[in-house]
C-alpha positions in Angstrom: 0.1 -0.1 -0.1 1.6 3.1 -0.8 1.5 6.0 1.6 2.5 9.7 1.0 2.5 12.0 4.4 3.3 15.7 4.1 4.4 17.8 6.6 5.9 21.3 7.5 2.9 23.4 6.5 1.9 26.5 8.9 1.3 30.0 9.1 3.9 32.2 7.9 4.5 35.9 6.9 4.8 37.2 3.4 8.4 36.9 2.5 8.9 34.1 4.7 10.1 30.7 4.2 8.8 26.9 4.9 10.0 23.7 3.8 7.4 20.7 3.2 8.3 17.2 3.1 6.6 14.2 2.1 8.0 11.0 3.2 6.9 8.1 0.9 6.5 4.3 1.5 5.1 0.9 0.2 6.9 0.7 -2.8 10.2 1.5 -4.6 9.9 5.1 -5.9 13.4 4.8 -7.6 11.7 5.5 -11.1 8.6 7.6 -9.9 7.9 11.0 -10.9 7.1 13.1 -7.5 5.1 15.9 -7.9 3.6 19.0 -5.4 0.6 20.5 -6.3 -1.7 23.1 -4.3 -5.4 23.7 -4.0 -6.7 27.2 -2.7 -10.2 27.6 -1.7 -12.4 27.7 -4.8 -9.7 26.6 -7.2 -8.8 23.6 -9.1 -5.4 21.8 -8.3 -2.7 23.7 -9.7 0.8 22.0 -10.2 3.6 23.6 -8.4 7.0 21.4 -9.0 8.0 18.0 -9.7 11.3 16.2 -9.8 12.1 12.6 -11.3 13.2 10.5 -8.5 15.9 8.7 -10.5 17.6 11.2 -12.7 16.5 14.3 -10.4 15.3 16.3 -13.4 12.7 18.9 -12.2 10.2 20.8 -13.4 8.4 24.1 -12.1 5.5 26.4 -12.4 6.1 29.8 -13.7 4.3 31.1 -10.6 6.9 29.8 -8.4 10.1 29.5 -10.3 13.1 31.1 -8.6 11.2 31.1 -5.3 10.5 27.2 -4.5 13.2 24.4 -4.9 12.0 20.7 -4.8 14.8 18.2 -3.8 15.0 14.4 -3.0 16.6 12.0 -0.4 16.7 8.6 -1.9 17.9 7.4 1.3 15.0 8.7 3.2 12.5 7.9 0.7 11.3 11.8 1.2 10.8 14.6 -1.3 11.2 18.2 -0.1 9.6 21.5 -1.1 11.9 24.5 -0.2 9.4 27.5 -0.2 11.1 31.2 0.2 9.8 34.7 -0.5 6.3 33.6 0.0 3.5 35.5 -1.0 -0.3 35.8 0.1 -1.2 33.9 -3.4 1.0 31.0 -2.1 -1.9 30.2 0.4 -3.2 26.8 0.1 -3.2 23.2 0.9 -0.3 21.5 -0.8 -0.4 17.9 -1.8 2.6 15.3 -2.5 1.8 13.0 -5.5 3.8 10.1 -7.2 3.2 9.0 -10.8 4.7 6.1 -12.4 7.6 6.2 -14.8 5.6 7.3 -17.9 5.3 10.5 -16.4 8.9 11.0 -16.7 9.9 12.0 -20.2 13.8 12.7 -21.4 13.9 13.1 -17.9 11.5 15.8 -17.0 8.5 14.9 -14.7 5.0 15.5 -16.0 3.0 18.7 -14.8 -0.4 17.2 -15.3 -2.4 16.1 -12.3 -3.9 13.5 -14.0 -0.9 11.3 -14.3 -0.3 11.1 -10.6 -1.5 8.2 -9.2 -1.0 8.4 -5.4 -1.7 11.4 -3.3 -1.2 12.4 0.2 -3.7 14.0 2.3 -2.2 17.5 2.1 -0.7 20.2 4.6 -1.9 23.9 5.0 0.4 26.6 4.0 -0.9 30.1 5.2 1.0 33.2 4.0 -0.4 36.3 5.8 0.4 39.5 4.0 
C-alpha cells in the first residue's frame, strides 16, 4: 500500500520561508515522478513542482520559479519543497503526489495532475500579508 505523508505546513508572514516534506512508503519509488500540487479555496488543483526520482530532473510552475526548490533524499524516501519569498497567493493546501515512470519524459517529470496516481492528504500553508 502506497503512502505519502506531507508535513511542514503552517502560518508564515509574506516574505518568509517554509519547507514541506513528503515521506513515501509502500513501494520502490526509484523510477517515479514526485510532484507537489496545491489547491486554494474555490480553485482547482494547480501544479507547483515535480522531480524525477531517478535522474533528478525538475519542473516548476512559472508562478514559483526562482522561489521554490524541489529536492529528494533517496535514502529517506522523502521529497522536499523549499518555499522562499512566500506570497499571500501561495496560500493553499499543498499535496504530494507520485506518478509512475511514464510520467517522466526525457528526464522531465509531468506537470499534469491526472498522471499522478498516488496522493497524500495535504498540508495547509497560510501566508499572511
